[in-house]
Phi, psi and omega in degrees: 000116179253110183294319184225129178245181186293327178297317178298322178292319178300317178296319181296326182302337181274354181272148183296327185283355182296320182296329181277323189269336181302315177300323179295319180294315179295320179296324175295321179294322180293318179301321181286342184268319184236163180230000190242029182291124176268341172222130185213106180221110179224082181296139180222178187065220180294331182292343182286348182272355180285162181294156176114186180289146175286338178203142181223120189224145170220127181217156184287317188235147175282143178207127181060233181269003181265121181282160178278156179079208181275145178210147177247136187242136177229128183251149178192179176230157183112116189277163166093177185295326182300309178299318181298317179298319181297313179296322182292314181296322180298308183288327176295319179294334183266001188240137180292157180299320182296319182290320179296325183296334183251008182235147168268133176267125179243115176260126183243128181228131182295331187267159183279150178299128185235031178247088185300330184291340181221114179283160180302314179302323180294316181299317180297321180294321178300316183292321179296322182293342175292336174072018182271315181261155175303319176198162180227129177234147176229121179248116177258189185301323180294320177296320181293323180298316178297321180294320177293325178298327178288342182228070187299333179298320178287318180302318180299317183296312183285331177299323182269315189279328187249307184280346180055041176283169179299134183294146177244126193263002185259358175209125186238147169285169180295323177298315180297316181296316183297320178298319182293316185283312188293330182281000173285348180253150176227111004292166182301137183295143176256152178297324182298326179291320181296315180288315179051231179262037178245034182298326180297318178293325178294318180296319179296322179292318178300316179301320179292319180294331179275356189271203183284156178303126177191158176261131179216157186236149174234125185271147173195176182286335176222151179291329179300323181292322179296315182294317181297322179296315182295315180294318179296322177298318179295317184288341178257008180284170176306144186311314182293321178291319180298315180299316182297314184285321179297328181283350185235355188262134175231138170266112189256125189253339186235158179291330178298313178297321180297318180295321178299322185272356190302326184264002179279148175239175181061028174249165167235126188242133168249109187266134178215174180059220182286350177288340182300328182292343180251019180299323178299317180294318179296326186286353176297330184240344189220147167300126187231118179260135171236154176272136176247119180236165178059229183297323184291342184294349179267002183288329184209208181300144181237135177291118173284155177287141177293162171279161178297317180294328176291333179278340186304311180303326176294317177296322177298321176300332181273001176102000177273158176272177188299313182298315181298316180298316182296318180294315182294324178298323179285322182297325182271001182063027180060031181247125176295328179296314180289324179301322180298329178283335182277324182233053185285145177251359179201159179304134178249119182289136174284153173303152183302325188287347183303328179293343179252014185304321182300316180288336183271353186308317179304316180291318181294323177290321179294324176083323179182157180190171176243124181286351177275350182257110185305321181299320176301311181301320178298317180295317179296320178299317181289325178298328181258356182066030179272155178289322179224158178293326182303332178297320181292317180297328178296329177283324185284326187303319179296334182289340182293343178266001178287148180297328180234062190294148183281335182228150174252152176227130176225110186055237184270359186265131174245143176207140176294133187290307182228085189300322183290313179295324179296323181299328178305325184269321185261346184301318182289347181266359182289131180259172176302321179297318179300314183292325177293316178296322178296317179300314180297322181295317181297316179295324181289318183285317186260000186250008180238145176284143181293147175269135179288122179294152178280164182295328184278345184292139181299132180294142178216117182303324182296340179279001182283001174291170187277029177201187177282355183255152185288159176296331180297315181291319180296316176300315184295316181293319180296320179292320177300319178298318180293321177298318179298319185288320191256342186228024183296332180292332180299323184254008182053044181293134177243130176239123187297125173078003181197166176279157177303324180293322178294323177300313181297318180298318181294324178298313181293318180295341180274355176298142184303134176061018182298128180084358180245319180238139182294339178298333179297329176271322179303324181298341179290339175057223184291350180265009184302313182296321178296316181294320179296321177295323181289320186225070183298322183294309175301325179296313179295320179300319181297312181293319180297320178297314181291324178294327181280326185264315185216067181298330180294330178286319180295333179298343180293345180292347180271003178283123184288144171266093191295338186270009178302141187305317183265019179111178183302137174229172183211140182301338185294338181299321181291326175299317181295317178299321180295314181293324175297321177298312181296324185295343176296333182278117180303332182292335186245004186303308185300314182296316180297320181293318180294321176298314178300318179298318180290325172296325176300324177296329181273346185294117181285343182223068183296334180260020181298152174296340175292108191294338182281084176234152180306319183296324179289324176297316178301315180299314182294324181292320189259357184308130188297321185266354176204065182293148177249054176201152176275000177293143179285166186301317179302324178289324180296320180291320176299323177296318176301319177296324177297316180297318180296323182288320184277322185223079186304317183292316176294325177300320177296314180298322178295316178302318177302317181287339179271346175293146183297148181224159175287142178052042184290152179212165177207162177235145181298141176280177177298128184255148178304142183279320184236322184297131175259102186260000183293137177290169179302321179236115182290145177293128178270123181278099179262168177300319180298321177296318181294319180294321178296320180295320177302316180300315180299318180294314182299316181299316180287327180289323177295321177295320181287331181285319181055234178257016181286118185299316180297317181291321179296330177301330176301317182293323179300316181293334184261354193302327181286345182266351186277158173291152186309314181297317179291324178295320179298320178297317180295314180296324177296318180295319179292325179301313179298320180296316182293326175299317185278345186230047181279133176225159185298322182269358180084137178272173186299324181295317179298313181297320179296317181294321178295319178296322180292318178298316180298317180297315181295324180290320181297315180263037185301337180275356181278155181296328186275348187284144172285146179210174177062222185297325183295315179293320180300318178301319180289315182294325176298319178295319179299311184292326181297330183247018182299129180298158182282335183289122181295337179297338178298323179283334181282333189291341186299333180293339184245012180261353183210146179294326176233084182298145182280104179235130179082217183230139175275129180245112181303137177086340182277157177292129182271118179262113180277098180256023186295328181296316177295322179298315181293322178298315182295319182297313182295324177296320179295317181294317180298317180290328183273314188244358180070192180301319178305325179296317179294317179296321178294318182295322180300331179276346182267327192284158179282330183235078181298340177299323178296321177295315180298321180293328184280342183304326183291349183263353182255146180288123178227147172280167177300319181293321177297323180292321177290325176297319174298321181296317180298315178294325182293336178281354176298136180302333182275353179284157177301137185302328184279346187296319182297323179300311183294320180296315179299318181294311181293328178297316179294314183299328184271320189250352172054240185296328178301317181294315183294318185292328183260356186295320181299309184287316186280334188235297188299329181293341180268357184249109183281334186274126181295324178296318178296323178298314182298319182295332179291344183259357187293333181274355180286155181304140181276081184227172179298325182296313179296317183295323177295321179297318180296320182299322181295331184287352177110161187298320182291319177296316177303314180299317179293324179300310180287341176284331185255340179293147183222055176201153172252154177286073186303323182268359184278181180288168177298321181298315179298318180299312184292325178298313181298318179301315181299322180292318179295322179296327181295339178249021172074041182238034179304315186294330178286326179298325178301329179277343184261346195262008186311314183291340183239017186300328183289343178275355183265124181300150182299321180297317177297320179296318177296319180297319181293322176298318179296315181289328185291340180304319181281355182250012187300320183296315178295324178299320178296322180298323185270322188248352177059221184288354177281345182304310179302325179296317180293318178297320179298321178294319180296317179294322178299319176297319180299323184293343178271350184277140180267350185262015180236130179288148181299324180294326175299315178296319180299319178298321179293317178299318179298318182297324183258012186305320178302336180269352189253022185298324181264007183295126182266339177293138179294133183276142177297325187297329177292320176297320180293320178298324181283345181248345186237092181302326182296318178295320179300313181292326178299314178296320179301320183289341176291332188263317189245140178267157181292161185300324184269000181291147181296139182291331184265020180301129182268127181257144173286163177300322178297317180294325177295316180297319179296322179296319181294317179294319179294323177296317177299320179296313179298322182293330182265351181281108184226025178264119181285125178306140179088356183281127179209121178053044175082355180246143180254126175285109186299322180295314179299318179295317180296316179299316181298314181297313181299315181297316178301318181295321178295312182293323178295321179296325179295334180256017176063036183238038188300303187295312182292327176299313177299319182298318180288330174299315178299322177304313183292317182296336180295342181260013176295130179287151177289134178290129184295341181267002181238148182258022179220170175220149355291163182297163188300326180300320181287320178303319180295322177296315181299318182289320185289319184278332179046048182255121177300323185289322176298316180295320180296316178299321178292318180297315181300317183287337173298329175279313185293324186288354173299329175068205180287142179214161181239153177221153172287165180298127178057037183290326181086202191260024185302317182295319182292323176299321179295320179294318180298320178296320180296314181291327177295319178297318178295323179298316179297330183275353184241029183299335178288342173258091193303308184292320179298315180299316179297321178296317179295324174299316180298319178297315179301318181293323177296318177296324178296317176298319176301318178299318178295319177297319178297322178296317180295316179296325177294319180291324176294321180297328180291340180282342184290140181264000000 
């Protein structure tokens, strides 16, 4: 398709406007060609008649017909060399040498060159050879036509707007489309209305249109809305972006136009109509947008409907006032399609199916269903009053061929394509009988408990909903109820004797046990939030009634369903989503919040990691800086007061969560799906509003805290985040508290405040830290109430691993001098208060271990150390203090300490375990061990039971002695974890003995070493594999014993090599797992046999070494011998079929031979042909599917991955035709993958139907 040809340009040259419009057209072509112009001046229109150059351009790189660097442009009409010479001579005479030397002269003429004796290149060369200009270019009509062909969006615009050529209807510029679309409305539609409050989506779409060539879709209820949104986004973009996109964007409607544009680049295409089928071809060179409607709309991003308040500014742009716009937005249900029917400027055709609306009402009311679920079919039959369900399908089938069909079908799933727009047409046709049948259907579907299917019943994915009805039907009916409640005005729905909302409320109130048993709400399942949005008053009344009458029964909703596929779930989550939805409505905010608070009282785990808790929902709804309700702030604060009055404890927890925090975050709550609850003017969240809310929260929190020490501690932690006035209120409250609760050692609030002041002073250069008068006020309060006991000031060195001392300087090296600080503090305390002072300090500090570690650094006499030891044995002393004193005493005084320890210390300790623990810090030497031995057998046993080290630096004799002692108290497995640095000094026999004994100690080993135990066992086995004095079978036996711990072991296990070389061992392991065909089915296994079976099954599952494999090649003879022997031995144990099956399992892991272009390698193919075993082939085929393992897919990806696998196996089948059975097996695998791909395609299409 050529928008403009040379004849058209020749004709245009004779028109008066050509001189004015030609610069504009060339400037548009330049913009579409380059993006880096640093100077761009092309006056057009009346401005083109002024003196000076017609065009002045500077760009970095040459592209197309645009030269690099600086260039001067001259436009004209009149063909041939004569005109070119005149223009050249004129401009050359008027331009300085310096300017010519740095500029390219470009002469542009609408008419084609007509001087056959001299071609354009020859003329250009002659001018260049004159050496006056940097370069000379001449563009005639033919050159312009080619340039326009490269940019058809510009060609289309000038072909219609300037040249007045015949219109072409299969490709439109954005201006053309917008004029056509917007004038269908009266008054004319504005871009602002189309975008409304969806600017974020518009920005994302613009980014895609400016991006790399690709095909992408945007979903909506009609394709027209997607195109209008895209064009409106372009027209409202930044001027430079708009110019760039408008000059390159085409709305392509037919496949003919799409084919013409397929090879074009630097375009942006919006494909619609029959052009959509070629979107993939167009996207090879251009960003290509298509509209996704109906089932396809679930494939990717979907345009949400704007809010009514978001549409109002657009209506105001169209000349309506605020009130008119807001009312009209509600009347049209925020749908451009329905709006067109309300303010049409031209006749709007109804969908073809509207004439059949009466017959289609049962399907439209149901919304969706599965024809494979009999209960669904019964409901559809009853909704229409049909004798059979088949009668309804007979009516629906012809509609699937309609261009704007009302329903989509994917496999067994049916779903209404655009429920809201469909309601506009059929809603007014609903009769009392229709509504009665709908009421009965809803009660039937949502009012019954699901029946548990029998084991023999055929599995059906659609039955995985929380009832006997499919998820499709439940979703559809719930959405229909919501449409009736929220959008009845759109369709002028009339309900006899009541409002449509009252009708919906009555339907919900008629559900069995509604308001009496919590199961009546649990039965709503995933549709709970939709039902609550449709009938908020009955939903709240039901919960209020149950909370008042039987709260203990309602508490059952917090019971987790532990067997949920993705982990524990709980019915209460759906209750929370429903209440969050209702809370958006200011009319129901207070009631919803109080119900949430009362549920919070019943919540057994309010601090659970499961973020969906009632208290968290309350916090997100009322959060001052991001409320999730349309209620204004005064009402939100009043709501907070209601919660405090009704549920004081939950109210306090809520206040804590509403106080400001560092790096605070929130997530949006469940939003109404259809109801537009936004006020005409949304509340603007300003800093002042946020600060006022904080003040309200702080005042109420201080009142709730009173003199409660734990609650006041909350404020200390938050004090730096508060506004100055609120911080002053908190400090004043704390001041009063400290006056009334003064103690010599300081109370918890004073210590917390002191720590916070110190932290802020240390990090004084940070943005978050208090400084100046604010920090001074806090420090003054600390000093004013500083306790009289000097130990209070000393303890700070032992309250934190890294106490805040001095000033933190960002970027500077942080020197941890805390050890010297603690040493100085202890020396000061010892000199001032003696040993009693240190003992008293140890009971005050948060981390007495730090004090104990530092004791060894201060000078103490022997008597002082024994005095410390005596105090450390006091039951009120920190438990770890005695260990550190005993250790430091020995390290400092050696034999003196040891010789007097029995009389001065151990004689005062009656418990043998306590005696042993006092010796654990002494050096692990023969001297210590001899001392322990003298204390008696029980002390010795406890000592070795609690000690956790080997003499790593000691002699081999000492090492082996210690190992022997540990083994005597049953700690073989722990020794395996400690001996890595000395493992080579441990004899192989001892190492094997410890591994053997350690099997029975695995549970205790996990308790002491946790997840490191498998690592330690792996290291011990790795060491054994290096020993030449240990048989491989012995190592294999040890690997087998520890196999459950070696699942993540990366080192190759010896046992796998033995299985691949020893058929007898393989069959022996096989017999541990599987019983023979003729063995009795009721055979009772011992626990030992069960454990062995589990281990052997794990071994077989991980055994993937093909016998005969060496350096990537398989020895065919070795493999054949192994297979034949296994089959014989398996037959002897009545394991023929399972033996063959496991052989196939192993063969599936044969690597492809690098010298062959097919798989499995020829050695395996020969075995398959020779053995001709169906079970071997079956085992191999099954594992070809299973070894795929875990895989990931994009949303609604379909079966592309499976099709690739099918293609791969088909190619291998074609390459192995000489191996008849192998080729047939590969064909069968390929066909299975093809079936899997087809199922995946169907599931993807069904997934797109989900709303």
